[in-house]
ROBA-412445 format. One record per residue: residue number from 0; residue in one letter; x, y, z of N, C-alpha, C in turn. Coordinates in Angstrom, 1 decimal. Example, Ala and Ser with C-alpha at 12.3 -4.5 7.8 and 13.67 -1.06 7.14 Angstrom:
! ROBA-412445
    nr   rest     n.xx     n.yy     n.zz    ca.xx    ca.yy    ca.zz     c.xx     c.yy     c.zz
     0      A     13.2     -5.7      7.8     12.3     -4.5      7.8     13.2     -3.3      7.8
     1      S     12.8     -2.2      7.1     13.7     -1.1      7.1     12.9      0.0      7.9
This chain:
! ROBA-412445
    nr   rest     n.xx     n.yy     n.zz    ca.xx    ca.yy    ca.zz     c.xx     c.yy     c.zz
     0      M     15.5     26.6     14.9     14.5     27.2     14.2     13.2     26.2     14.6
     1      K     12.0     26.4     15.3     11.0     25.6     15.9     10.3     24.9     14.5
     2      V     10.2     23.9     14.2      9.5     23.4     13.2      7.8     23.0     13.9
     3      N      6.9     23.6     13.3      5.5     23.4     13.3      5.1     22.1     12.2
     4      R      5.4     20.9     12.9      5.0     19.7     12.3      3.4     19.5     11.7
     5      F      2.7     19.7     12.6      1.2     20.0     12.0      1.1     20.5     11.1
     6      S      1.6     21.4     10.8      1.5     22.6      9.7      2.2     21.7      8.5
     7      Q      3.2     21.3      8.7      4.2     20.7      7.5      3.0     19.3      6.8
     8      L      2.4     18.7      8.4      1.5     17.4      8.1      0.5     18.0      6.8
     9      S      0.1     18.9      7.3     -1.3     19.5      7.2     -0.9     20.0      5.3
    10      A      0.1     20.9      5.1      0.3     21.2      3.9      0.5     19.7      3.0
    11      S      1.3     18.8      3.6      1.1     17.7      2.7      0.3     17.4      2.2
    12      V     -0.9     17.0      3.0     -2.4     16.6      2.8     -3.0     17.6      1.7
    13      L     -3.0     18.4      2.1     -3.9     19.8      1.3     -3.3     19.7     -0.2
    14      A     -2.3     19.7     -0.2     -1.1     19.8     -1.5     -1.3     18.3     -2.0
    15      N     -1.2     17.4     -1.8     -1.1     16.0     -2.5     -2.3     15.3     -2.5
    16      A     -3.2     15.8     -1.7     -4.4     14.6     -1.7     -5.7     15.7     -1.9
    17      I     -6.2     16.4     -1.1     -7.5     17.5     -0.7     -7.3     18.0     -2.4
    18      Y     -6.2     18.6     -2.7     -6.1     19.7     -4.2     -6.5     18.5     -5.3
    19      A     -5.8     17.2     -5.2     -6.0     16.2     -6.2     -7.7     15.5     -6.7
    20      M     -8.3     15.7     -5.4     -9.5     15.1     -5.0    -10.6     15.8     -5.3
    21      K    -10.2     17.6     -5.1    -11.4     18.1     -5.6    -11.2     18.6     -6.8
    22      N     -9.9     18.8     -7.6     -9.6     19.3     -8.8     -9.7     18.3    -10.0
    23      F     -9.1     16.8     -9.6     -9.2     16.1    -10.6     -9.5     14.6    -10.3
    24      P    -11.3     14.7    -10.1    -11.9     14.0     -9.7    -12.0     12.3    -10.0
    25      V    -11.7     12.7    -11.8    -11.2     11.1    -12.2    -10.3     10.3    -11.6
    26      M     -9.4     10.8    -11.0     -7.9     10.4    -10.5     -8.8      8.9     -9.3
    27      L     -9.9      9.7     -8.6    -10.5      8.9     -7.8    -11.1      7.8     -8.4
    28      V    -11.8      8.0     -9.1    -12.3      7.1    -10.4    -11.6      5.6    -10.8
    29      N    -10.3      6.3    -11.1     -9.0      5.3    -11.5     -8.7      4.7    -10.3
    30      T     -8.8      5.2     -9.1     -7.8      4.6     -7.6     -9.2      3.2     -7.1
    31      I    -10.4      4.2     -7.4    -11.3      3.0     -7.2    -11.6      1.7     -8.0
    32      L    -11.5      2.0     -9.0    -11.6      1.0    -10.0    -10.6     -0.1     -9.8
    33      A     -9.6      0.1     -9.4     -8.3     -0.9     -9.5     -9.0     -1.9     -8.3
    34      P     -9.4     -1.7     -7.0     -9.5     -2.9     -6.3    -11.0     -3.6     -6.5
    35      F    -12.0     -2.6     -7.0    -13.4     -3.1     -7.1    -13.5     -3.8     -8.4
    36      G    -12.3     -3.6     -9.6    -12.6     -4.4    -10.6    -12.2     -5.7    -10.4
    37      L    -11.1     -5.7     -9.7    -10.6     -7.3     -9.4    -11.9     -7.8     -8.4
    38      L    -12.5     -7.7     -7.6    -13.3     -7.9     -6.9    -14.3     -8.4     -7.4
    39      I    -14.9     -7.8     -9.1    -16.1     -8.0     -9.4    -15.9     -9.5    -10.3
    40      V    -14.4     -9.2    -11.0    -13.7    -10.4    -11.7    -13.9    -11.6    -10.6
    41      I    -13.2    -11.4     -9.6    -13.4    -12.7     -8.6    -14.8    -13.5     -8.0
    42      F    -15.6    -12.2     -7.8    -17.0    -12.7     -7.8    -17.9    -13.5     -8.6
    43      F    -17.5    -13.2    -10.0    -18.4    -14.1    -10.6    -17.5    -14.9    -10.9
    44      V    -16.4    -15.4    -11.1    -15.7    -16.1    -11.5    -15.7    -17.4    -10.4
    45      S    -15.7    -17.3     -9.1    -15.8    -18.3     -8.2    -17.6    -18.2     -7.7
    46      H    -18.4    -17.5     -8.4    -19.9    -17.5     -8.2    -20.0    -17.3     -6.7
    47      G    -19.1    -16.0     -5.9    -19.5    -15.2     -4.6    -18.8    -16.0     -3.8
    48      T    -18.2    -17.4     -4.0    -18.0    -18.0     -2.7    -16.2    -17.4     -2.4
    49      L    -15.7    -16.8     -3.3    -14.7    -15.7     -2.8    -14.6    -14.3     -2.3
    50      L    -16.0    -14.3     -2.0    -16.1    -12.7     -1.7    -15.4    -11.8     -0.8
    51      N    -15.9    -13.0      0.7    -15.0    -12.4      1.6    -13.7    -12.5      1.2
    52      V    -12.8    -13.0      0.7    -11.2    -13.1      0.4    -11.4    -12.3     -0.4
    53      G    -11.7    -11.7     -1.1    -11.7    -10.5     -2.6    -11.8     -9.4     -2.0
    54      I    -12.9     -9.2     -1.0    -13.0     -7.9     -0.1    -11.5     -7.8      0.8
    55      L    -11.1     -9.0      1.3     -9.6     -8.3      2.2     -8.7     -8.5      1.1
    56      G     -8.7     -8.9      0.0     -7.5     -8.5     -1.1     -7.8     -7.1     -1.8
    57      G     -9.1     -6.6     -1.1     -9.2     -4.9     -1.6     -8.7     -4.3     -1.0
    58      F     -8.5     -4.7      0.5     -7.4     -3.8      1.1     -6.4     -3.7      1.1
    59      I     -5.7     -5.1      1.0     -4.4     -5.1      0.8     -3.9     -4.4     -0.5
    60      L     -4.6     -4.6     -1.5     -4.4     -3.8     -2.9     -4.5     -2.2     -2.7
    61      V     -5.5     -1.7     -1.6     -5.7     -0.4     -1.6     -4.4      0.0     -1.2
    62      M     -3.6     -0.5      0.3     -2.1     -0.2      0.7     -1.6     -0.1     -0.2
    63      V     -1.5     -1.4     -0.9      0.0     -1.5     -1.8     -0.1     -0.2     -3.1
    64      S     -1.1     -0.2     -3.6     -1.3      0.9     -5.0     -0.9      2.0     -4.2
    65      N     -1.7      2.7     -3.2     -1.8      4.2     -2.8     -0.4      4.4     -2.0
    66      G      0.3      3.2     -1.6      1.8      3.2     -0.7      2.8      3.2     -2.3
    67      I      2.7      2.7     -3.0      3.8      2.3     -4.0      3.5      4.2     -5.0
    68      S      2.6      4.2     -5.2      1.9      5.4     -6.1      2.7      6.8     -5.3
    69      I      3.2      6.7     -4.2      4.0      7.6     -3.5      5.2      8.1     -4.4
    70      Q      5.8      7.0     -4.9      6.9      7.3     -6.2      6.5      8.0     -6.8
    71      G      5.0      7.8     -7.7      4.8      9.1     -8.9      4.9     10.1     -8.3
    72      D      3.9     10.3     -7.1      3.9     12.0     -6.9      5.3     12.4     -6.5
    73      L      5.9     11.6     -5.4      7.6     12.4     -5.0      8.4     12.8     -6.3
    74      T      8.4     11.9     -7.3      8.9     11.9     -8.7      8.7     13.3     -9.4
    75      H      7.4     13.6     -9.2      6.9     14.7     -9.9      7.3     16.0     -9.0
    76      L      7.1     15.8     -8.2      7.6     17.1     -7.0      9.1     17.3     -6.8
    77      K      9.9     16.0     -7.3     11.3     16.3     -7.2     11.9     16.8     -8.5
    78      N     11.0     16.3     -9.7     12.1     16.3    -10.9     11.1     17.9    -11.5
    79      D      9.8     17.8    -11.4      9.1     18.5    -12.0      8.7     20.1    -11.4
    80      M      8.7     19.7    -10.0      8.3     21.0     -9.4      9.5     21.5     -8.5
    81      K     10.5     20.9     -8.5     11.7     20.9     -8.0     11.7     20.9     -6.6
    82      L     10.8     20.8     -5.8     10.3     21.0     -4.4     11.2     20.5     -3.5
    83      Q     12.0     19.2     -3.7     12.6     18.6     -2.8     14.1     19.5     -2.7
    84      D     14.3     20.5     -4.0     15.3     20.8     -4.2     15.5     22.2     -2.6
    85      M     14.1     22.5     -2.9     14.0     24.1     -1.7     13.8     23.1     -0.6
    86      L     13.3     21.6     -0.5     13.2     21.3      1.0     14.5     21.1      1.7
    87      V     15.7     20.6      1.3     17.1     20.2      1.4     17.6     21.4      2.3
    88      S     17.2     22.6      2.1     17.2     23.5      2.8     16.9     24.3      3.6
    89      S     16.0     23.5      4.2     14.7     24.2      5.0     14.8     23.0      6.2
    90      P     14.2     23.2      7.1     14.1     22.6      8.6     13.3     21.6      8.3
    91      V     12.9     21.0      7.1     11.9     19.7      6.9     13.1     18.7      6.9
    92      S     12.5     17.8      7.5     13.9     16.5      7.3     13.1     15.4      6.7
    93      P     14.1     14.5      5.8     13.7     13.4      5.1     12.3     12.6      5.6
    94      A     12.6     12.7      6.9     11.2     11.6      7.7     10.2     12.5      7.6
    95      M      9.6     13.6      8.1      9.0     14.8      7.9      8.6     14.5      6.8
    96      Y      9.1     14.5      5.8      8.7     14.8      4.1      8.2     13.4      3.9
    97      I      8.5     12.5      4.1      7.9     11.3      3.6      6.5     11.1      4.4
    98      A      6.7     11.4      5.9      5.4     11.4      6.7      4.2     11.9      6.0
    99      G      4.3     13.2      5.5      3.4     14.2      5.4      2.7     13.5      3.9
   100      I      3.6     12.9      3.1      3.3     12.6      2.0      2.7     11.1      2.1
   101      A      3.0     10.3      3.0      2.2      9.3      3.1      0.9      9.2      4.0
   102      L      0.7     10.3      4.6     -0.3     10.5      5.3     -1.5     11.0      4.2
   103      S     -1.0     11.8      3.3     -1.8     12.6      2.0     -2.4     11.2      0.7
   104      E     -1.4     10.0      1.0     -1.8      8.7      0.5     -2.7      8.0      1.0
   105      L     -2.8      8.4      2.4     -3.8      7.5      3.2     -5.1      8.0      3.0
   106      V     -4.9      9.9      3.2     -6.1     10.4      3.0     -7.2     10.2      1.6
   107      F     -6.2      9.6      0.6     -6.7      9.5     -0.9     -7.3      8.3     -0.8
   108      S     -7.3      7.4     -0.1     -7.5      6.1     -0.2     -8.7      5.9      0.8
   109      I     -9.1      6.9      1.4    -10.6      6.9      2.3    -11.6      6.7      1.5
   110      P    -11.8      7.2      0.2    -13.1      6.6     -0.3    -13.0      5.1     -0.5
   111      D    -12.2      4.4     -1.0    -11.6      3.0     -1.5    -12.1      2.3      0.1
   112      L    -11.4      3.0      1.3    -11.5      2.0      2.6    -13.1      1.9      3.0
   113      L    -13.4      2.9      2.8    -14.9      3.3      3.3    -15.8      2.3      2.8
   114      V    -16.1      2.4      1.3    -16.7      1.3      0.8    -16.4     -0.2      1.4
   115      L    -14.7     -0.6      1.1    -14.6     -1.7      1.3    -15.0     -2.0      3.2
   116      S    -15.0     -1.1      3.7    -15.3     -1.4      5.2    -16.8     -1.6      5.3
   117      I    -17.6     -1.4      4.7    -19.1     -1.3      4.3    -19.2     -2.7      4.2
   118      L    -18.6     -2.9      3.1    -18.7     -4.3      2.5    -18.2     -5.5      3.3
   119      A    -17.1     -5.2      3.9    -16.7     -6.1      5.0    -18.1     -6.4      6.2
   120      V    -18.6     -5.3      6.6    -19.5     -5.4      8.2    -20.5     -6.2      7.5
   121      I    -21.0     -6.3      6.1    -22.3     -6.8      5.5    -21.9     -8.3      5.3
   122      F    -20.6     -8.6      4.6    -20.7     -9.7      3.9    -19.5    -10.6      5.0
   123      I    -18.5    -10.0      5.6    -17.7    -10.7      6.6    -17.9    -10.9      7.8
   124      H    -18.4     -9.9      8.4    -18.8     -9.8     10.0    -17.6    -10.1     10.7
   125      L    -16.8     -9.0     10.2    -15.4     -9.2     11.1    -15.5     -9.4     12.5
   126      S    -15.0    -10.0     13.1    -15.0     -9.9     14.8    -13.8     -9.0     15.2
   127      A    -13.9     -8.4     16.7    -12.9     -7.4     16.8    -11.5     -7.7     16.6
   128      V    -11.2     -8.9     17.1    -10.0     -9.6     16.8     -9.1     -9.7     15.0
   129      A    -10.1    -10.0     14.3    -10.1    -10.3     13.0    -10.1     -8.8     12.5
   130      A    -10.8     -7.5     12.9    -10.7     -6.7     12.4     -9.3     -5.5     13.3
   131      L     -9.1     -6.3     14.0     -7.5     -5.4     14.6     -6.3     -6.5     13.9
   132      T     -6.4     -7.5     13.6     -5.4     -8.2     12.9     -5.4     -7.6     11.2
   133      L     -6.5     -7.7     10.9     -6.7     -6.7      9.5     -6.0     -5.2      9.2
   134      A     -6.2     -4.5     10.3     -5.8     -3.5     10.4     -4.0     -3.2     10.5
   135      A     -3.8     -4.2     11.3     -2.1     -4.4     11.5     -1.8     -4.5     10.2
   136      V     -2.1     -5.5      9.5     -1.8     -6.1      8.2     -1.3     -5.2      7.3
   137      M     -2.6     -4.3      7.1     -2.8     -2.9      6.4     -1.5     -2.0      6.7
   138      L     -1.6     -1.6      7.9     -0.6     -0.9      8.4      1.1     -1.2      7.8
   139      L      1.6     -2.6      8.3      2.5     -3.2      7.7      2.9     -2.9      6.1
   140      T      1.8     -3.6      5.9      1.5     -3.4      4.0      1.8     -2.1      3.6
   141      F      1.2     -1.1      4.2      1.5      0.2      3.9      3.0      0.9      4.0
   142      M      3.3      0.4      5.2      4.8      0.9      5.7      5.9      0.0      4.7
   143      F      5.6     -1.0      4.2      6.5     -1.2      3.6      6.7     -0.8      1.7
   144      S      5.2     -0.7      1.4      5.2      0.0      0.3      5.3      1.3      0.3
   145      I      5.1      2.1      0.9      5.7      3.4      1.2      7.1      3.3      1.1
   146      S      8.0      2.8      1.8      9.0      2.9      1.9     10.2      2.2      0.6
   147      L      9.3      1.3      0.1     10.1      1.0     -1.3      9.4      2.1     -2.3
   148      G      8.5      2.6     -2.5      8.0      3.7     -3.3      8.8      5.1     -3.2
   149      F      9.3      5.8     -1.5     10.3      6.6     -1.1     11.4      6.4     -2.3
   150      F     11.8      4.8     -1.8     13.0      5.1     -2.3     13.4      4.9     -4.2
   151      I     12.5      4.3     -4.6     12.4      4.5     -6.3     12.0      6.1     -6.1
   152      S     11.4      6.6     -5.7     11.3      8.2     -6.2     12.8      8.6     -6.2
   153      T     13.5      8.5     -5.0     14.8      9.2     -5.0     15.4      8.8     -6.6
   154      I     15.8      7.6     -7.1     16.7      7.3     -8.0     16.1      7.4     -9.4
   155      S     14.8      7.9     -9.4     13.7      7.9    -10.6     14.1      9.1    -11.6
   156      R     14.3      8.8    -12.6     15.1     10.2    -13.2     13.5     10.8    -14.1
   157      D     12.7     10.5    -14.2     11.3     11.0    -14.6     10.3     10.6    -14.2
   158      V      8.9     11.2    -14.0      8.1     10.9    -13.8      7.4      9.7    -14.7
   159      I      7.5      9.7    -15.9      7.4      8.7    -16.5      7.9      7.4    -16.3
   160      E      9.1      7.7    -15.8     10.0      6.2    -15.3      8.9      5.7    -14.3
   161      G      8.9      6.6    -13.4      8.1      6.3    -12.2      6.7      5.8    -12.1
   162      W      6.1      6.3    -13.2      4.7      5.6    -13.7      4.9      3.8    -14.0
   163      A      6.0      3.6    -14.6      6.4      2.7    -15.2      6.6      1.7    -13.8
   164      F      7.5      2.1    -13.1      7.8      1.4    -11.7      6.3      1.1    -10.9
   165      M      5.6      1.9    -11.1      4.3      2.1    -10.1      3.8      1.0    -10.8
   166      G      3.3      0.6    -11.9      2.5     -0.2    -12.5      2.9     -2.1    -12.4
   167      L      4.7     -1.6    -12.6      5.2     -2.8    -12.6      5.3     -3.8    -11.4
   168      I      5.4     -2.7    -10.2      5.3     -3.2     -8.7      4.5     -3.7     -8.5
   169      S      3.4     -2.5     -8.8      1.8     -3.0     -8.0      1.3     -4.2     -8.5
   170      M      1.4     -4.6     -9.9      1.4     -6.0    -10.0      1.9     -6.9     -9.5
   171      V      3.2     -6.9     -9.5      4.2     -7.9     -8.7      3.6     -8.2     -7.2
   172      L      3.2     -7.0     -6.6      2.7     -7.3     -5.2      1.2     -7.5     -5.1
   173      S      0.5     -7.1     -5.9     -0.8     -7.3     -5.3     -1.6     -7.6     -6.4
   174      T     -1.6     -8.0     -7.7     -2.0     -8.9     -9.0     -1.4    -10.1     -9.3
   175      L     -0.3    -10.4     -9.3      0.1    -11.8     -9.5      0.1    -12.7     -8.0
   176      P      0.2    -12.1     -6.9      0.3    -13.2     -5.8     -1.0    -13.3     -5.3
   177      P     -1.1    -14.6     -4.5     -2.3    -14.8     -3.9     -3.2    -13.8     -3.0
   178      V     -3.6    -12.8     -3.4     -4.2    -11.8     -2.6     -5.6    -12.0     -2.8
   179      Y     -6.2    -12.1     -3.9     -7.7    -11.9     -4.1     -8.3    -13.6     -3.9
   180      Y     -7.6    -14.6     -3.6     -8.0    -15.9     -3.6     -6.4    -16.7     -2.9
   181      P     -7.1    -18.1     -2.1     -6.3    -18.7     -0.9     -4.8    -18.8     -1.5
   182      L     -3.9    -18.9     -0.8     -2.7    -19.3     -1.1     -2.8    -21.2     -1.4
   183      T     -3.8    -21.4     -1.0     -3.6    -23.2     -0.9     -4.2    -23.6     -2.6
   184      Y     -5.0    -22.4     -3.5     -5.4    -22.7     -4.6     -4.2    -22.9     -5.8
   185      I     -2.9    -22.5     -5.3     -2.1    -22.5     -6.0     -1.0    -23.7     -5.8
   186      P     -0.5    -24.6     -6.7     -0.3    -25.9     -6.9      1.2    -25.7     -6.1
   187      L      1.2    -27.3     -5.6      2.5    -26.7     -4.5      3.6    -26.4     -4.8
   188      P      4.0    -26.9     -6.3      5.3    -26.8     -7.0      5.9    -25.3     -7.5
   189      F      4.3    -24.7     -7.5      4.5    -22.8     -8.0      4.2    -22.2     -6.6
   190      R      4.1    -22.9     -5.4      3.3    -22.1     -4.1      4.7    -21.3     -3.5
   191      Y      6.2    -21.6     -4.0      7.2    -21.3     -3.6      7.5    -19.8     -3.9
   192      I      7.0    -19.7     -5.6      6.9    -18.6     -6.0      6.4    -17.2     -5.3
   193      A      5.4    -17.9     -5.1      4.4    -16.8     -4.2      4.5    -16.6     -2.8
   194      Y      5.5    -17.0     -2.1      6.1    -16.7     -0.9      7.4    -15.3     -1.1
   195      L      7.8    -15.1     -2.8      8.7    -14.5     -2.8      8.0    -13.0     -2.8
   196      S      6.7    -12.6     -2.4      6.0    -11.6     -2.6      5.6    -11.2     -1.1
   197      P      5.9    -10.2     -0.3      5.5     -9.9      1.2      4.1     -9.9      1.2
   198      T      3.3     -9.7      0.3      1.4     -9.7      0.3      1.2    -11.2      0.3
   199      T      2.2    -11.9      0.1      1.3    -13.2      0.0      1.1    -13.9      1.5
   200      F      1.8    -13.3      2.4      1.9    -13.1      3.9      1.0    -12.7      4.6
   201      S      0.7    -11.4      3.8     -0.2    -10.3      4.3     -1.8    -10.9      4.2
   202      A     -2.0    -11.6      3.2     -3.0    -11.9      2.3     -3.5    -13.2      3.2
   203      A     -2.3    -13.9      3.8     -2.4    -14.9      4.4     -3.2    -15.0      5.9
   204      I     -2.4    -13.8      6.7     -2.9    -13.8      7.9     -4.4    -13.4      7.8
   205      A     -4.8    -12.5      6.7     -6.1    -11.9      7.0     -7.1    -12.9      6.5
   206      Q     -6.8    -13.6      5.5     -7.9    -15.3      5.5     -7.9    -15.9      6.5
   207      N     -7.0    -16.0      7.3     -6.7    -16.9      8.3     -7.5    -16.6      9.6
   208      S     -7.6    -14.6      9.6     -8.2    -13.9     10.8     -9.9    -14.3     10.9
   209      I    -10.1    -14.7      9.4    -11.7    -14.9      9.1    -11.9    -16.3      9.0
   210      G    -11.2    -16.9      9.2    -11.3    -18.5      9.2    -11.6    -18.9      8.2
   211      F    -11.5    -18.4      7.2    -12.0    -18.8      5.4    -10.8    -19.8      5.1
   212      V     -9.3    -19.7      5.5     -8.3    -20.9      5.5     -7.7    -20.9      7.2
   213      N     -7.5    -22.1      7.1     -6.6    -22.6      8.6     -5.2    -22.7      8.4
   214      F     -4.6    -21.9      8.3     -3.0    -22.1      8.7     -2.8    -22.6      9.9
   215      S     -1.2    -23.2      9.8     -0.9    -23.6     11.0     -0.5    -22.1     11.7
   216      S     -0.3    -22.4     13.1      0.3    -21.2     13.9      1.5    -21.0     13.6
   217      S      2.5    -22.2     13.0      3.8    -21.7     12.6      3.8    -20.7     11.7
   218      F      3.0    -21.3     10.6      2.9    -20.3      9.2      2.7    -19.1      9.4
   219      I      1.3    -19.0     10.4      1.2    -17.5     10.8      2.1    -16.6     11.8
   220      I      2.8    -17.3     12.4      4.2    -16.5     13.4      5.2    -16.6     12.0
   221      I      5.3    -17.3     11.1      6.4    -16.9     10.0      5.8    -15.6      9.2
   222      S      4.7    -15.6      9.1      4.2    -14.4      8.0      4.1    -13.1      9.0
   223      W      3.5    -13.0     10.1      4.1    -12.0     10.9      5.5    -11.8     10.9
   224      V      6.5    -12.5     10.9      7.6    -12.2     11.1      8.0    -11.6      9.9
   225      V      7.7    -12.2      8.9      8.6    -11.7      7.7      7.7    -10.2      7.1
   226      L      6.2    -10.2      7.4      6.1     -8.7      7.2      6.3     -7.9      7.9
   227      I      6.6     -8.1      9.1      7.6     -7.2      9.8      8.9     -6.7      9.8
   228      A      9.4     -8.1      9.2     11.2     -7.7      8.8     11.4     -7.0      7.6
   229      V     10.4     -7.2      7.0     10.4     -6.7      5.5     10.4     -5.1      5.7
   230      S      9.1     -5.0      6.2      8.6     -3.6      6.6      9.8     -2.9      7.2
   231      T     10.3     -3.3      8.3     11.4     -3.0      9.1     12.8     -2.3      8.3
   232      S     13.0     -3.7      7.4     14.3     -3.6      6.7     14.3     -2.6      5.5
   233      L     12.8     -2.1      4.6     12.7     -1.4      3.7     12.6      0.2      4.4
   234      I     12.5      0.3      5.5     12.1      1.2      5.9     13.9      1.9      5.9
   235      V     14.5      0.9      6.9     15.9      1.0      7.2     16.7      1.7      6.0
   236      F     16.3      0.7      4.8     16.8      0.8      3.6     16.5      2.3      3.1
   237      A     15.1      2.4      2.9     15.2      3.6      2.3     15.7      5.0      2.7
   238      V     15.6      5.0      4.4     16.6      6.3      4.8     17.9      6.2      4.5
   239      K     18.5      5.0      4.7     20.0      5.0      4.6     20.4      5.4      3.1
   240      R     19.8      4.8      2.0     20.1      4.7      0.8     19.2      5.6      0.0
   241      S     18.6      6.4      0.3     17.6      7.3     -0.5     18.6      8.8     -0.6
   242      R     18.7      9.5     -1.9     19.3     10.6     -1.8     18.4     11.7     -1.9
   243      W     18.6     12.4     -0.9     18.0     13.4     -0.2     18.6     14.8     -0.6
   244      R     19.7     15.0     -0.7     20.6     15.7     -1.1     21.6     14.9     -2.2
   245      E     21.8     16.0     -3.3     22.7     15.3     -4.6     23.8     15.5     -3.9
   246      E     24.7     14.6     -4.4     26.4     14.1     -4.0     27.0     15.3     -5.0
């Protein structure tokens, strides 16, 4: 049976993004408040000196939050709507299913990304190389967040448990690590703890690309390797270990 992949992706976007944005606009307000709330705090605390770093942090936080939030949506669709039970006997593959939901999360992120892009143009003046670097960092960050969210959704027993996971992981990946401020602001004995989060390396690459912090070439290479390795490993882990069908 031939499967129309474009129709599957479109259905996911319509059902999981457009429908929510149209019928529950308060969800957009909640989504926007997360990155911009922290950005405003950082702006006032630093007297504006960390505004450009905060904008970069906003991009990373949006990718993490919307990537991880996929597990809440998938848990709801699996446990409450019983959608996954229907899909396992259909031509839809786990890869196509996750791709559609991931695309819907990106569509839901458009308002945040649009405002952040305008701020970046005004206050950061990104060069072409810096813009491409930031885009690559955001893509890798979104990939490992989506993969982690997808895996958690397959083992989460209830949507409430899924929301708890979402808040906990989002905080660990985007609030506690040096995403809205430079890694160098952390005293060296405690800096090693920050290395446990892959978003530390995302932020370091982004901040280095605009010249705010000048890390060594070896550290930037290591950061790219870590991001690529984490993203690839989580994708493979999610595909191999996620329970698409009940045993």
